[in-house]
N, C-alpha and C positions, 0 to 999 in steps of 0.2 A: 141908320140902316137897320132894317128889320129882317127877321128870319124868313118871314113869308115872302119878302122881296127876293131873297136869295133862292128860295125854293121855286118861285115863279120863273126866275131867270134860268135855272137849271132845267126845269121842265120844258121851257120853250127851246132851249138849246138842244135838248135830247130829242124832242119831237119835230122840231123845225116849223112849228105852227102854234099860234096862240090858241086856236080852237082845240087842237089836240092836247095842248098843255092844260087847258081848263078842264078837260075830261079827266086827265090824269090826277089833277089836284082836287077834283070834285067841287069846282067853283064855276061861276059864270065867266064868260069870256071877257066882259068889260073889267072884271076884277083883276084878271091877269094883266091886261093892258095897262091898268092904273099902277100896278106894282112895278112893272117894267119901266114905265114913264117916271115914276117916283125915284127909282134907283138910278136911272140915267141922269135925272135932274140933280140928285145928291152928289153923284160922282163927277158930273160935268162932262161926260163923254157919251157918245152913242154906243150902245152895246150890241145892237143888231142893225143889219141892213134889211129893208123890206124888199124882197125880190119876187118875181113871178113864181119862183120855185118854193118860196116860203121865207122864213126868217133865217138869216145867216149872220153868224157872229162877226163883228168887226175885230180888228187886231186888238183893240183895247178890251173888247168883250171876251176874247180868248184868255187874256191874262186874268180878268176878273173871275171868269168861270172856274179856272183852276183853283183859285183861292176860295171861292165860294164852296166848291165841293169839299175842300179840306176843312173849312170852317164847320160845315154841317156834319161832316164825318166826325170831327172832334167833339162836337156838341152831342151827337147821338151816342158816342162812346161814353161821354161823361154821364149822360143820363142812365145808361146801362150800368155803369160802374157804381153810381151812387145808390142804386137800388139793389146791388148785389151784396151778399154776405160772404164771409170766408168759407162757409160750408156750402154755399150755392153760387159759385162764381159763374158769371156769364159776361158776354161781350165779345167783340171781335179782336183777335190777335193775328197779326200778319207776320209770317216767317219767310225770309229770303234764303234760298238754298243754292248752292253751286250746281250747275248741270251735271257734273261728273258724279255727284253723290246724291242727287235729289231722288233718284229711283230707289236708293237704299234707305235713306232716312225718311223721306216723305210719308210712305204708307205706315211706317212704324210710329212716328210721332203722332200721326192722325189717330191711330188706334189707341195710343196712350192717353191722348187728350180726351177722346170720346169716352173712354172708360173711367177716367179720373174726374173729369169735369165736363159732363154732357151739355152744360149750359154755355160753354165757350164755343164760339164759331171760329174756325181756323181757316185762314187764307194762306195757301202755300204758293209762293212765287219762285221761279227759277231764273237765274241770270248770272252773268260773269261778275267777278269780284268788284270790278270798277262800278258797274251798274248797281250792284247790291249796296255798295258804300254810299252812292248817291241817293238811292231809295231810302236808306236808313236815315241819312241826313235830312232828306225832304219829308220824312214822316210817312212814306208809302209802305214801309215795313217797320215792325217794332223790334224784331230780332233778326240777325243775319249770321249765317255761317260763312266766314271769310278766311282767306289766307291771313297769316300773321303779318300785318302790315300797319304802317302808321295810320292812325285814325284822327279825324278832326277833333279839336278841343271840345270837351264835354261828352265824349263817347268813351265807353268802357268795354273791355274785352277780357274773356277768360279762356285760357287754352283748353281745347276740347280733345284733340287727337293729333298724332303725328302720322302722316301717310307717306309711303314710299312712292317714288316715281319710277316706273318701269320702262325699259327699252321695248319698243315694238318693232319687230323685224318681219320681212316677207317670209312666207312659208318656205322651209328648206334651206334658209340662208345661214342658220346657226343652230347648234344643239340647244334645246330649251332647258336642259338640266344643269347648266353652268352659268355662273355670273360672267358678264362681259365687262371689260374695263370701260369705265365711263368715258375716258379719252377716246377710245375706239368708236364708241357710239357718236360722240360729238364730232368726230371726223367724217362721219357718213353724210350723204345728202339727206337732209331732214325735212320732214313735213311738220310744221309747227303752227300754232295759233299766231295771229298778227300781234305785233307790239301795239299798245303796252299791256297786253294780256298778262296776268300775274304769272302764269306758267312760263310764258316766253321770257319774262324778266328773270325768273329763277334759272332757266336754262342758259340764258346769255351770261348771267353772273358766273355760273359754273364754268362756262367756256372761257371767260376772261381770266379766271384764276388759273386755268391750265394753258393760257396763251394760245387758244385755238380760235381760229376764225370760222364761224359757222357758215355752212353752205345750205341755204334754204330755198330750193327751187319752187316749192309750193307752200302757200299759206292758207289755212282755213281754221276758223274757230269751231267748226262742227266736228265733234269727236268721231261720229260715225263715218264721215267723209275722210278724216285722217286715216282711220283704220282701212277703209276701202282703197285709198291711194297706196298705202303700205302693202296691202295684199296684192295689188297689181304690179308691185315692184318699182314704184316711183321713188322710193326712199325709205328711211327709217323714221321713227317718231319716238317721243318720250311722253308718256301719259300717266296720270295718277292711277294707282292700282284700282280705285273704285271705277274707273272708266273701262278697264279691261278685264276685270275679275267677275265672272259669272253674268255677263251681259247676254240676255236672251237674244238669239238670232244674230249675234255679232259676227262680223266678217272674220274668216279664219286667218289668224296671224300668229307669229311666235312672240310670246311675251316673256321677258327675262329680266332678272335683277341686274343692277350695275354694281361695279366695284371701283371706287367706294359708292355707297348707297346715296342717292339723291333723295331728299325728303322735303316735305312742306308741312308746316304746322297749321292746323285749322283752329280757328277761334270762334267763340260765340260772342258777338258784339251787340251792344245796346246803347242807346242814348241815355246818359245819366239822368236827364231831366224828365224823361217820359216813362213814368212808372204807374203801374196799377197792380192790384192783386192778381188779376187774370194774366197779365204779362209776366209777372214774377213766377207764377205757377207754371206757365208754359215754358219759360226759360229753364226752370229746374228740371222739368220733364224732358226737355231736349237734351240737356246735359246727361241725364241718366239713360236716355234712349241711345245716345251715341256710345256711352260706356257699355251698354248691353250688346250693341251691335259688334263692337270691337271684341268683347269677351267671348261672343258666340263664334267668332271666326268667319262670320258672313262677309264682313268687310275686312279683307286682309290682303297684303300685310300692312296692318295699321296697328299702332299701339296707343293705348290711352295715355294722354299726357299725365305724368305723375302728380303734377301740382293742380290738376283740374278739379274744380268744385263747381256746384251749381252757381251760375253767374249772378252776382249781386253788384249792380253798378256802383255802389258805394264802397266796394272792397277791392275792385280791380283797377288796373292801371289805365290811364288815358295817354294817348300819344298825339303829338302835333302832326299836321300834314295830311295828305291823302295820296293814295296810289292805287293802281289797278291790281 
């Protein structure tokens, strides 16, 4: 199997045409046809169906395409890293962020990386914890900010911050300057994300400890919609402080602390076997960026985890299993 065969396959899949793929690759059309035929012969499967609309991937082709993209991605990255020095880091580093805090962390880590390592290209992706863990395991992201949760074997994490979970109530339903008992909040009709969302799991665990059966008339993973439903009086919610603190254009709701305080620990996670100078540098910058955000009070009430240090996969714990 040759690299040019994989590049030909990807080009045909992306363009839907051998002719257009040849133009993209700057080769003649018969060369692309030969590369595809050689790859199909070597694999023993048809990768494309020839239709009137163009070239369409078969089921086997879909599987091969995903691995081909990843193989070329890793090869391109290896070439970039091999030519980089510690003083002139470059290459692509992908970070996965939680939706609730992406708007706070994303712009700041981008600025930090651009200033410290202008040769590094940064890919910022947002997703829920379960997706981030899968993307991390699959190599789609190099670093992920997750809830403190069991990780697959071979993954490391370092604590980044502890964030409070706030009660979110309809306007006028409660005084905003006092803490509300957590049991009282859990006894309200609640608008929550769907299981097995990490926040839903945390809230269900808190309710179980208090022997409270949750009443959840509405479920949505969209934070803005949760707030809107609360504002319309459909129930209460519990959201991370980053989701309700300083959100531009956010729906008017009452946000209050609970007693006792419900918290979640955020961790910076990485695969132990996927290392490069660029990834190490960005991981260290991400840790310091979060520390700066917390210290500035922009992201509050959040406290920096006392034991937090820049994440080194060889110095932090790994845990079995996977969760949302």
